[in-house]
N, C-alpha and C positions, 0 to 999 in steps of 0.2 A: 269469564274473560281471562285470557291467558296472560302470563307474566309480561311478555313483550309488549302487549297492548297496554297494560296498566302503566308500565314504565314510560311509555311514549305519549300518554294522554296529556293534553294541554287544556288549560282553562280558556274561557272566552277572552278574546282580545289577543291571543297568541302568547300569553304568559305561561311559563312552565309551572306545572304542579310542584309542590314541595318534594313529593316522592321522586319525580323525574329529575329535579335539580340535584338531589343527593345521588341518584343513579349516575348522572352525568359526571358529577364530581368524583365519585368512586372509580368510574372508568378512566378518567383522566389521571387519577392517582396510580392506577395500574400501569398506564402508559409510562408515567414518570418513573415507576419502579423499574420497568424494562430499560428505560433510558439510563438509569444509574447502574443497573446490573451490567449492561454492556460497556459502560464507561469505566466502572470501578474494578471490574474483574482483572484488569491488567495489573493492578497493584499487588494482589495476592500472588500473581504469577511472575513477578519481576525476576526472582532468583532462578527458577527453572528456565525461563526464556533466555535470561542472560547467559546461563551456562550452555544452553543448547546452541544459541546463535553466536556466542563469543563476543558479547557486547560489554561496554564499560558502563559505569553509573551515569556518566554524562550522556552516552548514547541512549540509555534507557529513559533518562529524564527527557531527552529530546523526543523520543518516540511517544512518551505518555502525555506530553504537554505542549511544547511549542508547535510541533507539526499539527497536533490535534486542535489546539486552541486557535491557531491562525485561521484555519478553515471554519471552525465552529463560530468564531466571533464575527468574522467579516461576512460570511454568508448569512448569518442571522438577520442582518439588516434588510437585504433584499427579500428574504423569505418572509420576514415579518411584514414588509410592505405588501406582499402578495396577500397575506392574511387580512390586513386592514382593508384591502380592496375587494377581496372575494370570499370564498368559503374557507373559514378557518378549519372546519372539520376535515375537508378534503386535503388541505395542506398538511395537517397533522398525520392523516392516514398514510399519505405517500411518503412522508419523511420517516415515519415509523418503519415502514417496509424497507426503506433504504438502509437505515442504520442497523436493523436486525440482520438483513442479508449480509452486510459488510462485516458484522461481528462473526457470523458463521464462516465467512471467507478467511478470517484470521487463522482458523484451524488448518487451512490448506496451503499456507505460505511455505516457500522453500528457503527463504533467507530474510535477513533483517530488512532489506529494501522492500521486499514484497509485503512484509508485515507493516511497514510504514505506510504503504499505499492503502492497505486494507483499513488501517486506523484512520486515515484521512477520509475514507468512505464513511466510516462511523461518524466522524465529525460533521460531514456534509449533511447526513440525515438528522443528527441530533440538533443541528442548528435550527430546525423547524419544529422542535418539541415544545419548549416553554412559551414562546411569544403568543402563538394562537391559543394555547391553554389558558394563560393568564388573562387574555382578553375575554375569552368565553366565560371564565369564572367570574370576572368582574361584571359581566352583563347578567349573571344569574344571581349574584348576592349583593345586597345593598352595602353602602360604605361602612356602616357600623358593624357589619358582620364579615367584611371582606378580608381583614387580616386573619381571622379564624379560618375562613374558607381557604385562603391561600396557604395558611400553615398546614391545613389538612392535605392540600395538594403537595406541599413540600415534604410530606412524610415519604414521598417517593424516594427522596435522597437517602435517609437512613435505612429504609426497608430495602431499597435496591442495593445499597452498599452491603448491607447484612447478607443478603442472598448471594450477591456476587462473591463475597469473601468465603461464605460457607460452601457454596456450590463449587466455586473455582478451586478452593483449597483441597477439598476431598476428591473431586473428579480428577484433579491433577495427580493425587497420590494413588487413586485407583487405576487410572489410565495414563493420561499425560495432559499437558497444557493445551494441546491442539484440540483434543476432545472437549475440554472445558468450554472453549470458545464456541464450538458447534452446538453443544447442548443448550447453552444459554441464548444463542442467537436465533435459531430457527423458530421457536414459538412466537417471537415477535411478529413474524410475517402473518401468522394466523390472527393475532391481535389486531393488526392493521385492518383486516377485513371486518372485524367486530366493530371497530371505530367507525369505519365508513358506512356500515349499514344499520347501526343502532344509535349513534350519537346524532342529535339534532343540533342544527345551528341556532343559537339563541338570538332573538332580535337585538340589535345593537342599542344600548341605552335602556334595556328592559328594567334593570334594577334601579336606575336613576330617574325613571319617569320622563325620559327625554328621548325623542326619536333621533336616529342617526341622520335622517333626512334634514332635520332642523339644523344640523351642524354642517351640512353640505358634504362635498367630496373630501377625502383625506388630504391634509395639507402636504406640501413637499417635504421630503426627508430633512432637508436643511432647516426648515422652519421648526420641525419637531425638536431637532438638536438644539436650536437656539432657545426654544421655549423651555426645555428642561434645564439647559445649562445656565439660563438666566436666573434660575432658582438657586440661590446660594446654598440652601439646605440640601438640595439634590446633589450638588457638587460634593459636599462633605459626606453625605449619605453614601453615594456611590464609591467614593474613595475608601470610606470606612469598611464597606462591604468587600471591596476588592482586596484590601490588605488582610481582612479576616479570612477570605478565601485563599489568599497567598499562603497563609500558614495551614489552613485546613486541608487544602489539596496536597500540600507537601507532606503533611502528616499521614493522610489516608493512603498516599501512594507509597511512602517509604517505611511506614511503621512495621509491616510484616517483615521486610528485609532486615530492619534493625533488630527485631526480636530474634530473627534467625541467626544473624551474625554474632550478636552479643550474648544471647541466652540459649541458642541452639534449638529454638522452637520451629517445628516443621509447618508446612503450609496447611495441613489438615487441622492441627492444633490451633494455629493462629486464626484460621478461618472460623473455627467454632467460637473462640474467644471474642473475635470481632463481631460475630453474629449476635452474641448476647449483649455486647457493649452497644449494639445498635438500638436496644430498647432505651438506653439512656438518651440517645439522640432523638428518638421518637418523643420521649417525655419533654425534652427541651424544645423541640419544634412546636408541640401542642401548647406548652406553657407560654412560649414567646408570643404566639398568635393570640391566645386567649387573654393573657395579661395585658398585651398591647391594646386590644379592643376594650377590655374592662377599665383599664386605667386611662386610656386615651380619650375616653368620653369626657373625663374631667379636665385633662390637659394633654393635648396631642403630642407634647414633647416626650411623653413616656414611650412613644413609639421608637425613639432613638436613645433615650436614657437607658432603657432596659438592655438593649444589645450592647451598648457601650460598657455598662457596669458588669454585665455577665462575662464579656470577653476579657476585661481586665482581671476579674477575680480568678479566671481559669488559668492564668499564666503560671503562678507558683506550683499548682498541681501538675501542669504539663511538664515543668522542669523536673519535678520529682520522678515522673514516669520515665523520662529519657535517661536520667542519671542513676536510677536505682539499680542495685545489684540483686534485688529480689524480684524476679520476673512476674510471679503470680500476684504479689502485692501491687506491683506496678500496674498490672492489668485491672485490678480492682479500682485503684485510684484513677485510672484513665477514664472511668465512667463519669467522673466529675467534669473534666473539660469537654467530654463528648456531649454531656447534657447542656452545659452553659454555652458551648460553641454553636448550638443549634437555635438559640434564642432569636438570632437576627433575621431568620428567613421570612417568616410571616410579616412582621412589621416593615421590613425593607421592601418587599414586593408590593404590599398594600399601599405604602406611601407613594411609591412610583406611579401606581395606577391612579391614585387620588390627585396627582399633580397635572394630569393631562385630560383632554377631551376624549369623547367616545371614539373618534376616528384615529386616535393616536395610540391607543392602548397596546396593541401588539408591538408596534414600533418602539414605544416607550420601554416595554419590557425587554426588547432586544437591545436597546441602547444601554440599559442597566446591565444586562448580561454581557454586553460587549466590554464595558469597563471592568466588570467583575472578573470576567474570564480571561481577558488579555493580560491582566495583571496577576490574578489568582491562579487560574488554570495554566496560563501560558508561562508564567515565570516561577511560581511557587515550587513545584517539584523539580524544575530545572535548576533553580538556585540551590536547593538542598543537594541534588546530585553533584553539581560542580563543587560546592563547598566540601562535600565528603571526599571527592577526588583530590582537591587541593590540600585538605588537612592530612590525607593519607600520604601524599607525596612530600609534604613539607614538615611533618611531625612524626613522632614515633607512636602515634595512636593506633595504627593498623586498622583492624576491623571496627575499632571504637570510633573512628572518624565520623561515621554516620550518625551516631547518637549526639555527638557534639554539633554537627551541622543542624540537627533538629532544634537543639537548644538555642543556637544563634538565631534561628528563624523566629523565635518568640518575640524578638524586638518589634516585629511588625504587628503582633497582636496588641502591644501597648500603643503603637501609633494608630491602629484601627479604633481603639477606645477613644482616643483623643478626637479623631474625626467625627465619631458619632456624637460626642458631647458638643462639638462645635456646630453640628447640624441643627441642634436644638435652638440656637440663637434666633434663627429667622424662619423656623419651620411653620409656626402659626400664620405668619404673614404670607408665606409662599403658598400655603394651602388655601388661604382666603382669596388670593389673586386668581386661582383657578376657578 
């Protein structure tokens, strides 16, 4: 029996075999890796693009976030609705082809406006990445293993960021930033074909022992919004995740530029350093999901206590990194906030899936990502860019303005921790209501 046949076998009753579930999860991880390669490569290329196109920090912040996040977040909801109603696999394959092709087009632009349009194309495609994937994973893995499975899926974030930084940094130095976009974008089009022809659509409700037919047609979008927002714990959970992402996206976008301006590190050197730092994020992502499932069995509040505590503990280490005059020691210390900052992914995704019915899962994921990305992705890097320009114009900090802008952003990590802790107050009751 060939490998493709083995991977695709299913047991009686339509349930997926364990081997195929892990193949499907692995493929979705690879898709998410490409998602974050194409999204994060812009950060390592900020300085060469800025110099080539004559842009300011505020313009680069707008390019990387508000324009991207607006289309990413608002289109995520109708695309998720399509996934809840139809084939999640097909939605994912089409969206993957769109964002990969748009990434390659970034290498062909002639000016800042053209690059802006290409990045909007990336956002349109990536809006259909996580919602169908979260929904399929939740149908393949039961509730007591869901945070771990979704944490494995979330490994796409650090791995994709690692590869985007490493590849983008060195390809830029060997060729130019345009070549970097084309090299990382085109393979995703081939991956879209692999998704379409090897990934099977899991039966809805498979892991919960409930058929989707028993729950009827997907409810209206407004009803899903009301359902989630009526859960006090979800409101605090989503705001905690959003403020966490506010800082995280700001750091990942601007940290290469800060080390370049303050310490003189080039894109290749920073790409290599950030590649190795990605292993700390991988460890934190796995630990967050595993410990959440392990400790959540005894008390579900650990799903929010862990991210809250980890985020708070990371703050002083981050401040040292931004203010240190020893760049290589700062990069070593940066591994600590990178690890602790990844704890929230698995528990946050799993709790959101656990608060809704089978026909709401893709849309619920999209709603969480809407809140997370409109605040985190949409405002985080933009806030840092504006703060850097304002500090440079109103003080004598000069190129040091960017490091102080990053320090100021840490206030939002403290607020994130507070919201996570507040989410614990009604979490058990809200999960029981579902």
